[in-house]
C-alpha positions as a printed NumPy array, in Angstrom:
array([[ 57.285,  93.746, 118.109],
       [ 59.043,  93.361, 121.504],
       [ 61.796,  95.722, 120.347],
       [ 59.262,  98.336, 119.32 ],
       [ 57.454,  98.053, 122.648],
       [ 60.742,  98.427, 124.516],
       [ 61.703, 101.461, 122.457],
       [ 58.341, 103.148, 122.952],
       [ 58.455, 102.479, 126.705],
       [ 61.907, 104.036, 126.977],
       [ 60.869, 107.093, 124.962],
       [ 57.817, 107.657, 127.165],
       [ 59.972, 107.45 , 130.281],
       [ 62.47 , 109.818, 128.717],
       [ 59.789, 112.387, 127.833],
       [ 58.825, 112.963, 131.458],
       [ 62.397, 113.564, 132.671],
       [ 63.264, 117.167, 133.577],
       [ 67.078, 117.125, 133.812],
       [ 69.159, 116.626, 130.669],
       [ 72.913, 117.151, 130.586],
       [ 75.306, 117.271, 127.589],
       [ 78.278, 115.373, 128.924],
       [ 80.953, 114.828, 126.281],
       [ 82.031, 115.472, 122.701],
       [ 84.503, 113.133, 120.986],
       [ 85.919, 112.233, 117.564],
       [ 86.276, 108.822, 115.928],
       [ 88.554, 108.412, 112.883],
       [ 88.242, 105.573, 110.379],
       [ 89.664, 104.799, 106.951],
       [ 87.288, 105.016, 104.019],
       [ 85.426, 101.763, 103.154],
       [ 86.219, 100.169, 106.535],
       [ 83.872,  99.559, 109.492],
       [ 83.476, 102.079, 112.32 ],
       [ 82.226, 101.095, 115.781],
       [ 80.921, 103.926, 117.975],
       [ 80.698, 103.202, 121.697],
       [ 78.762, 105.131, 124.313],
       [ 80.746, 105.691, 127.532],
       [ 77.726, 104.668, 129.65 ],
       [ 75.097, 101.907, 129.353],
       [ 72.32 , 101.083, 128.839],
       [ 71.66 , 103.375, 125.874],
       [ 68.2  , 104.874, 125.358],
       [ 68.832, 105.319, 121.645],
       [ 71.191, 106.682, 118.978],
       [ 70.372, 109.503, 116.586],
       [ 72.033, 111.899, 114.158],
       [ 71.452, 115.518, 113.19 ],
       [ 68.434, 114.47 , 111.11 ],
       [ 66.829, 112.992, 114.158],
       [ 67.093, 109.42 , 112.852],
       [ 66.771, 106.947, 115.744],
       [ 68.62 , 103.631, 115.753],
       [ 67.73 , 100.723, 117.982],
       [ 68.57 ,  97.008, 118.001],
       [ 68.586,  95.973, 114.324],
       [ 65.893,  98.576, 113.728],
       [ 66.149, 101.957, 112.031],
       [ 63.231, 104.32 , 112.313],
       [ 62.618, 106.636, 109.311],
       [ 62.045, 103.725, 106.914],
       [ 65.497, 102.129, 107.184],
       [ 67.179, 105.136, 105.597],
       [ 70.72 , 103.891, 106.227],
       [ 71.038, 100.181, 105.537],
       [ 74.747, 100.038, 106.488],
       [ 74.077, 100.959, 110.152],
       [ 73.022,  98.705, 112.992],
       [ 73.282,  98.449, 116.779],
       [ 74.802,  95.469, 118.554],
       [ 73.332,  93.935, 121.704],
       [ 75.921,  95.75 , 123.804],
       [ 74.6  ,  99.092, 122.469],
       [ 77.469,  99.857, 120.045],
       [ 76.575, 101.661, 116.816],
       [ 78.264,  99.881, 113.882],
       [ 78.653, 101.586, 110.478],
       [ 79.777,  99.336, 107.625],
       [ 81.598, 100.41 , 104.439],
       [ 82.106, 103.971, 105.684],
       [ 81.851, 106.686, 103.023],
       [ 81.657, 110.476, 103.006],
       [ 77.876, 110.392, 103.557],
       [ 78.498, 108.765, 106.947],
       [ 80.698, 111.643, 108.173],
       [ 78.606, 113.454, 110.769],
       [ 77.876, 113.661, 114.485],
       [ 76.054, 110.76 , 116.129],
       [ 74.351, 111.21 , 119.481],
       [ 73.791, 108.552, 122.099],
       [ 71.591, 109.127, 125.14 ],
       [ 71.277, 107.051, 128.294],
       [ 70.021, 107.182, 131.88 ],
       [ 72.479, 107.256, 134.749],
       [ 71.73 , 105.828, 138.197],
       [ 70.133, 109.145, 139.248],
       [ 67.725, 108.964, 136.319],
       [ 69.435, 111.901, 134.595],
       [ 69.766, 111.769, 130.815],
       [ 73.383, 111.903, 129.66 ],
       [ 74.147, 112.963, 126.088],
       [ 77.325, 112.052, 124.193],
       [ 78.172, 113.577, 120.797],
       [ 80.491, 111.366, 118.745],
       [ 81.681, 112.773, 115.39 ],
       [ 82.773, 110.288, 112.713],
       [ 85.597, 111.513, 110.431],
       [ 87.307, 109.724, 107.514],
       [ 91.072, 109.743, 108.081],
       [ 93.696, 110.717, 105.48 ],
       [ 97.456, 110.064, 105.438],
       [ 99.941, 112.961, 105.26 ],
       [101.973, 112.966, 102.016],
       [104.937, 114.55 , 100.225],
       [107.367, 115.554, 102.99 ],
       [109.819, 118.229, 101.803],
       [112.793, 120.23 , 103.158],
       [113.308, 123.713, 101.748],
       [116.632, 125.492, 101.   ],
       [118.361, 122.402,  99.64 ],
       [121.395, 123.17 ,  97.43 ],
       [121.075, 119.713,  95.865],
       [119.162, 116.529,  96.589],
       [120.56 , 115.938, 100.092],
       [122.447, 118.987, 101.377],
       [122.061, 122.427, 102.947],
       [125.062, 124.794, 102.801],
       [125.737, 127.559, 105.353],
       [128.616, 129.66 , 106.745],
       [130.007, 129.149, 110.219],
       [128.279, 131.621, 112.573],
       [125.326, 132.157, 110.202],
       [121.77 , 131.891, 111.531],
       [119.642, 129.655, 109.313],
       [116.177, 128.107, 109.241],
       [115.515, 124.463, 108.453],
       [111.963, 124.31 , 107.103],
       [110.073, 121.013, 106.802],
       [106.649, 120.883, 105.1  ],
       [104.111, 118.147, 104.365],
       [100.712, 117.859, 102.736],
       [ 98.533, 117.591, 105.814],
       [ 96.467, 114.554, 106.759],
       [ 93.346, 113.958, 108.877],
       [ 93.709, 114.135, 111.805],
       [ 96.576, 116.627, 111.778],
       [100.038, 115.093, 111.939],
       [102.889, 116.099, 114.264],
       [106.301, 117.112, 112.898],
       [109.675, 116.582, 114.59 ],
       [113.261, 117.599, 113.821],
       [116.101, 115.281, 114.894],
       [119.824, 116.1  , 114.952],
       [121.311, 112.692, 114.277],
       [119.272, 110.715, 116.888],
       [118.493, 113.629, 119.254],
       [115.069, 115.328, 119.226],
       [115.545, 119.109, 118.788],
       [112.123, 120.493, 117.746],
       [108.434, 119.492, 117.782],
       [105.532, 121.182, 115.995],
       [103.158, 121.012, 113.065],
       [100.795, 120.445, 111.49 ],
       [101.965, 120.944, 107.874],
       [105.121, 122.947, 108.682],
       [107.95 , 122.979, 111.234],
       [110.769, 125.566, 111.219],
       [113.932, 125.03 , 113.279],
       [116.308, 127.975, 113.682],
       [119.96 , 127.496, 114.596],
       [123.26 , 129.354, 114.597],
       [125.675, 127.261, 112.56 ],
       [128.671, 125.944, 114.477],
       [131.861, 124.303, 113.284],
       [130.674, 121.042, 114.851],
       [127.537, 121.048, 112.644],
       [129.57 , 120.313, 109.505],
       [128.501, 116.942, 108.117],
       [125.745, 116.392, 110.689],
       [122.42 , 114.909, 109.6  ],
       [119.073, 116.609, 110.288],
       [115.943, 114.455, 109.904],
       [112.35 , 115.665, 109.707],
       [109.664, 113.126, 110.707],
       [105.912, 113.499, 110.111],
       [103.724, 111.189, 112.209],
       [100.007, 110.436, 112.268],
       [ 99.189, 108.129, 115.167],
       [ 95.655, 107.414, 113.936],
       [ 96.657, 106.155, 110.473],
       [100.012, 104.787, 111.745],
       [101.814, 106.751, 109.013],
       [105.421, 107.958, 109.341],
       [107.244, 110.052, 106.711],
       [110.964, 110.922, 106.926],
       [113.39 , 113.215, 105.101],
       [117.101, 113.606, 105.978],
       [119.564, 116.291, 104.886],
       [123.244, 116.91 , 105.629],
       [124.547, 120.33 , 106.69 ],
       [127.752, 121.483, 104.967],
       [129.498, 124.344, 106.788],
       [131.97 , 126.814, 105.254],
       [134.41 , 127.194, 108.135],
       [136.017, 130.442, 109.256],
       [139.839, 130.215, 109.191],
       [141.711, 129.997, 112.507],
       [144.928, 132.092, 112.523],
       [147.719, 131.931, 115.119],
       [150.693, 134.374, 115.165],
       [153.462, 135.293, 117.543],
       [153.709, 138.857, 118.819],
       [157.173, 140.354, 118.202],
       [159.261, 142.989, 116.435],
       [159.235, 143.15 , 112.682],
       [156.847, 142.379, 109.911],
       [155.217, 139.005, 109.341],
       [153.372, 137.884, 106.236],
       [150.607, 135.375, 106.949],
       [149.008, 133.215, 104.292],
       [145.782, 131.488, 105.202],
       [144.571, 128.657, 102.972],
       [141.027, 127.382, 103.5  ],
       [140.144, 124.033, 101.988],
       [136.53 , 123.17 , 101.222],
       [134.681, 120.526,  99.277],
       [133.155, 121.305,  95.828],
       [130.048, 123.474,  95.527],
       [128.002, 124.158,  92.396],
       [127.858, 127.581,  90.701],
       [126.244, 126.622,  87.375],
       [124.385, 123.34 ,  86.858],
       [121.938, 122.668,  84.015],
       [119.964, 119.546,  84.945],
       [118.177, 118.953,  81.602],
       [119.832, 118.372,  78.218],
       [118.326, 117.495,  74.83 ],
       [120.016, 115.701,  71.937],
       [119.434, 113.26 ,  69.071],
       [120.392, 109.626,  68.659],
       [124.045, 109.114,  67.731],
       [124.782, 112.77 ,  68.547],
       [127.049, 113.524,  71.503],
       [125.786, 116.172,  73.951],
       [128.3  , 118.454,  75.691],
       [127.831, 118.613,  79.486],
       [129.314, 121.675,  81.223],
       [129.418, 122.46 ,  84.947],
       [130.914, 125.367,  86.886],
       [132.047, 124.71 ,  90.478],
       [134.086, 126.174,  93.303],
       [136.551, 123.887,  95.062],
       [139.83 , 123.869,  96.932],
       [141.852, 121.862,  96.282],
       [141.151, 121.238,  92.596],
       [138.287, 118.762,  92.086],
       [137.959, 115.673,  89.942],
       [134.772, 114.361,  88.345],
       [133.438, 110.956,  87.29 ],
       [130.159, 109.415,  86.202],
       [128.335, 107.884,  89.191],
       [125.206, 106.659,  87.338],
       [124.523, 105.962,  83.671],
       [121.45 , 105.238,  81.554],
       [123.668, 103.411,  79.047],
       [124.926, 106.103,  76.665],
       [128.564, 106.461,  75.621],
       [130.187, 108.608,  78.3  ],
       [133.015, 111.063,  77.709],
       [135.967, 111.683,  80.015],
       [135.585, 114.591,  82.451],
       [138.03 , 117.464,  81.791],
       [138.74 , 120.006,  84.552],
       [140.031, 123.507,  83.74 ],
       [140.537, 126.786,  85.6  ],
       [138.076, 129.646,  85.173],
       [140.175, 131.803,  82.8  ],
       [138.549, 135.179,  83.551],
       [139.895, 135.162,  87.111],
       [143.008, 133.041,  86.771],
       [145.377, 135.998,  86.125],
       [143.855, 138.14 ,  88.863],
       [144.001, 135.63 ,  91.699],
       [146.569, 132.884,  92.023],
       [144.308, 131.091,  94.48 ],
       [141.123, 131.279,  92.403],
       [138.962, 128.252,  93.222],
       [136.562, 128.323,  90.252],
       [136.646, 125.474,  87.724],
       [134.885, 124.313,  84.578],
       [134.041, 120.6  ,  84.319],
       [133.287, 119.304,  80.826],
       [132.24 , 115.92 ,  79.429],
       [129.73 , 114.432,  76.985],
       [126.984, 111.808,  76.575],
       [126.288, 110.052,  73.27 ],
       [123.012, 108.045,  73.157],
       [123.014, 105.221,  70.607],
       [119.46 , 103.937,  71.265],
       [116.231, 105.1  ,  72.902],
       [117.063, 103.449,  76.243],
       [120.055, 105.762,  76.69 ],
       [117.808, 108.757,  77.391],
       [117.266, 109.086,  81.132],
       [119.003, 109.947,  84.391],
       [122.779, 110.225,  84.741],
       [124.685, 111.253,  87.865],
       [128.092, 112.959,  88.136],
       [130.262, 112.759,  91.28 ],
       [132.552, 115.729,  92.005],
       [135.133, 115.31 ,  94.764],
       [138.331, 116.615,  96.304],
       [140.333, 115.801,  99.449],
       [137.694, 117.38 , 101.694],
       [134.483, 115.787, 100.419],
       [132.195, 115.136,  97.46 ],
       [128.8  , 115.956,  95.94 ],
       [126.58 , 114.25 ,  93.341],
       [124.559, 116.095,  90.692],
       [121.784, 114.797,  88.389],
       [121.896, 115.14 ,  84.582],
       [118.663, 114.307,  82.734],
       [119.075, 113.505,  79.02 ],
       [115.962, 113.963,  76.829],
       [115.38 , 112.878,  73.233],
       [115.123, 115.469,  70.428],
       [113.101, 113.725,  67.735],
       [113.492, 114.353,  64.003],
       [110.525, 115.262,  61.769],
       [111.578, 114.985,  58.093],
       [114.85 , 116.842,  57.634],
       [114.269, 119.171,  60.592],
       [114.22 , 118.523,  64.295],
       [110.956, 118.85 ,  66.23 ],
       [112.209, 122.068,  67.81 ],
       [112.988, 123.675,  64.407],
       [109.603, 122.777,  62.933],
       [107.785, 124.379,  65.848],
       [109.917, 127.497,  65.489],
       [109.168, 127.885,  61.799],
       [105.402, 127.375,  62.328],
       [105.312, 130.399,  64.628]])
């Protein structure tokens, strides 16, 4: 009864005031199912309400207790328990300042969401971007946006080089010789949800040759040899075979000097030796042809041998790793599953 009398008295006093000022709009973020506490910047508070006009007072909700998860503390804070999507809206608190002017504060409650799935475009494999010395390239980082919007940052090794977002950040650069082998890291940050996502790539640079020659009389023949680590031309990631049947794995790469290959990860199948051969179509035309075929095999002997394999290709300059995914081709009667489907068509 005393609370109701107090509330009515305040409302009567409020109704005769002539000056009302909207002072401030703000946002409050909270994770779903947690408790949100909304605080008015000034006290004492006349009352709280929302867009429906619902008025909240100390442990009392007018409009027949419509929202049971909301109450007001003795220090005038509006507390919302077990926040859900129905609680997302603007709440209004009103109070009297020392000059008897009504101050209005609009506080919007929003359910927060973490950013997810950070990605870097233009990757040549899982961890690398390839470019030519002097080329202008774009490093593009994307993320599925959160609430509130996240910030994105590019780092070169440990140095901050670009800031932006939300959702996407593009960094343009002219590739230098010194960039070869450097690491670029994209970081997505949401300070409200305390979420940080990171993705790092390495930049591989094809260097322009440097040639020095003496000026004199006569004719000079200059041979320039450029060494570079292996790069992929043809790479089939997915292979299908049957139990006890070896599957031929074939890769086509460019490399100078000649590369070697080995298995870096196995799912347990019987692994063949890697054979390296020159690309015959160009071998007679160019003594310094740098194209090679790499051939090996995988023989699964039980179901556990189907899965992810990795091959490492290296030379004196550097190395790369490529994934090979082996899938099972099941047998239905005397035909494989693929043949049966073909005949049914």
